[in-house]
C-alpha positions as CSV (number, residue, x, y, z in Angstrom):
1,M,-7.6,-73.7,1.4
2,S,-8.0,-72.2,-2.5
3,R,-8.7,-75.3,-4.7
4,L,-9.0,-75.5,-8.4
5,H,-10.8,-78.5,-9.9
6,V,-9.8,-79.5,-12.8
7,L,-11.8,-83.0,-14.3
8,P,-10.4,-83.4,-16.8
9,L,-8.4,-80.2,-17.4
10,A,-9.2,-81.0,-21.0
11,A,-7.3,-77.5,-22.2
12,F,-4.3,-78.5,-20.2
13,L,-4.8,-81.7,-22.6
14,L,-5.8,-80.2,-25.6
15,A,-4.6,-83.0,-28.0
16,S,-6.6,-86.5,-28.8
17,P,-7.1,-88.9,-25.2
18,A,-3.0,-89.9,-23.9
19,F,-3.1,-92.0,-21.1
20,A,0.5,-92.9,-18.7
21,E,1.6,-96.0,-20.7
22,K,-0.8,-98.8,-18.9
23,A,1.8,-101.6,-19.3
24,D,4.2,-99.6,-17.4
25,R,2.0,-101.0,-14.3
26,D,2.5,-104.7,-15.7
27,K,6.6,-104.5,-16.0
28,P,8.5,-105.1,-13.4
29,M,9.5,-102.3,-11.0
30,N,13.7,-101.5,-10.7
31,I,14.9,-99.6,-7.8
32,V,18.4,-98.3,-7.7
33,A,19.6,-96.5,-4.6
34,D,22.9,-96.0,-2.3
35,H,21.2,-98.2,0.7
36,C,18.6,-99.9,0.5
37,L,16.8,-101.8,3.5
38,A,14.0,-104.3,2.4
39,E,11.9,-106.7,5.0
40,Q,10.7,-109.4,3.4
41,K,7.2,-110.3,6.1
42,T,6.3,-106.8,5.7
43,Q,7.1,-106.8,1.9
44,T,8.6,-102.8,2.8
45,S,11.8,-101.3,1.5
46,T,13.4,-98.1,2.8
47,C,15.8,-97.1,-0.2
48,T,18.2,-93.3,0.5
49,G,20.3,-91.6,-1.3
50,N,20.2,-91.1,-5.0
51,V,17.2,-93.2,-5.7
52,I,15.8,-94.4,-9.0
53,V,13.8,-96.0,-9.9
54,T,12.3,-97.3,-13.3
55,Q,9.3,-99.5,-14.0
56,G,9.0,-99.6,-18.5
57,T,9.0,-95.8,-19.8
58,M,8.2,-94.2,-15.5
59,R,10.9,-92.8,-14.1
60,I,11.2,-91.5,-10.9
61,Q,14.5,-89.9,-8.8
62,G,14.5,-88.4,-5.1
63,D,16.3,-89.0,-2.2
64,K,14.0,-91.3,0.0
65,L,11.8,-94.2,-1.2
66,V,9.6,-96.7,1.3
67,T,7.7,-98.9,-0.7
68,R,5.7,-101.4,-0.3
69,Q,3.6,-104.4,-2.1
70,D,-0.2,-105.6,-0.5
71,D,-0.9,-109.6,-1.4
72,D,-2.5,-108.8,-4.2
73,G,0.7,-107.4,-6.0
74,N,0.1,-103.8,-6.3
75,Q,2.9,-101.8,-5.4
76,F,2.5,-98.1,-3.1
77,G,5.9,-96.1,-2.4
78,Q,6.0,-92.5,-0.8
79,G,9.5,-90.3,-1.5
80,A,10.7,-87.1,-0.7
81,G,13.3,-85.4,-2.2
82,R,15.3,-82.0,-3.0
83,P,13.6,-82.4,-5.5
84,V,11.5,-85.8,-6.7
85,K,11.5,-85.7,-10.2
86,F,9.5,-88.4,-12.2
87,R,8.6,-88.5,-16.1
88,T,7.0,-90.9,-17.6
89,K,5.5,-91.6,-21.4
90,L,1.8,-91.2,-22.8
91,D,0.3,-94.0,-24.3
92,N,-1.5,-92.8,-27.7
93,S,1.2,-89.7,-27.6
94,P,4.5,-88.8,-28.9
95,D,4.2,-86.4,-25.8
96,W,5.1,-87.0,-22.1
97,L,4.5,-86.0,-19.0
98,E,7.0,-84.8,-16.3
99,G,6.5,-83.4,-13.1
100,E,8.6,-82.6,-10.0
101,A,7.7,-81.4,-6.1
102,L,9.3,-81.9,-2.5
103,R,7.9,-85.3,-1.6
104,F,5.3,-87.8,-3.3
105,D,2.8,-90.6,-2.5
106,Y,1.6,-93.1,-5.3
107,N,-1.3,-95.5,-5.2
108,G,-0.6,-98.7,-7.5
109,K,-4.0,-99.9,-6.9
110,T,-5.8,-96.7,-7.8
111,G,-3.5,-95.4,-10.8
112,V,-3.4,-91.9,-8.1
113,L,0.2,-90.0,-8.3
114,K,0.1,-87.5,-5.4
115,L,3.0,-84.0,-5.9
116,M,2.8,-82.1,-2.7
117,D,5.3,-78.8,-2.3
118,K,6.3,-76.7,-4.1
119,A,4.4,-79.4,-6.8
120,W,4.5,-78.7,-10.8
121,V,3.8,-81.1,-13.7
122,R,3.9,-81.0,-17.7
123,R,3.0,-81.9,-21.0
124,A,4.6,-80.6,-24.3
125,Q,4.5,-77.1,-22.4
126,D,1.8,-76.6,-21.0
127,T,2.3,-76.9,-17.1
128,V,0.6,-76.8,-14.3
129,T,1.7,-75.7,-10.6
130,G,0.1,-75.5,-7.5
131,D,0.9,-77.1,-4.0
132,V,-0.7,-80.5,-4.1
133,I,-0.9,-82.1,-7.6
134,T,-3.4,-85.3,-7.7
135,Y,-2.9,-87.4,-10.8
136,D,-5.1,-90.2,-11.8
137,M,-3.1,-91.5,-14.3
138,S,-6.4,-94.2,-15.3
139,T,-8.8,-91.1,-16.0
140,E,-6.2,-88.6,-16.8
141,Q,-8.0,-86.4,-14.6
142,Y,-5.6,-83.4,-11.8
143,Q,-7.0,-81.7,-8.8
144,V,-4.5,-78.8,-8.4
145,D,-4.5,-77.3,-5.0
146,S,-2.2,-74.3,-3.7
147,A,-1.8,-73.7,0.5
148,Q,-4.1,-71.3,2.4
149,G,-3.5,-67.5,0.4
150,G,-1.8,-69.3,-2.1
151,R,-3.0,-69.5,-6.0
152,V,-3.1,-72.6,-8.3
153,N,-1.2,-71.9,-11.8
154,I,-2.2,-73.3,-15.3
155,T,0.0,-72.5,-18.3
156,I,-1.7,-73.3,-22.0
157,T,0.1,-73.0,-24.8
158,P,-1.8,-72.8,-27.8
159,K,-0.7,-75.8,-30.3
160,K,1.0,-74.4,-33.9
161,K,-0.8,-75.0,-36.7
162,N,-0.3,-77.2,-39.7
163,A,0.4,-74.3,-42.5
164,S,-1.3,-75.9,-44.8
165,A,-4.6,-76.1,-42.6
166,A,-4.5,-72.2,-42.1
167,Q,-4.4,-72.1,-45.6
């Protein structure tokens, strides 16, 4: 498997440190879908059909979502879609982090979001694409992998310089 470790992908995130809004994790998660089956005993739910999840500024949209919550209140989710789309506001930045993939896996305990199959992530004009993108929301570190024989792609757009700073 071809692999590119981009830790912390400083070139991709040239601006001052900006993390997905940490306050989002403490906000209630709202799920809207065509159909949901919730199991109280196991603290799991399976939702299908135009699933939209919001938690603070974070929004995930897909065809299917399976969520669970552990005894400590940590939330976990796995989803699929054609594609799954996500968007979240970054702390200390006007930027949003957006992405798509055919599948995702989210671990609320570790803050790790894994996008799989035809995955891409974008912040402003900068884009990362690969077969699997693992994003740690706490450390803002990425790992981008491609399928065997494939390659990852990173596009970094130069920031526009202020006219007065150029003089």
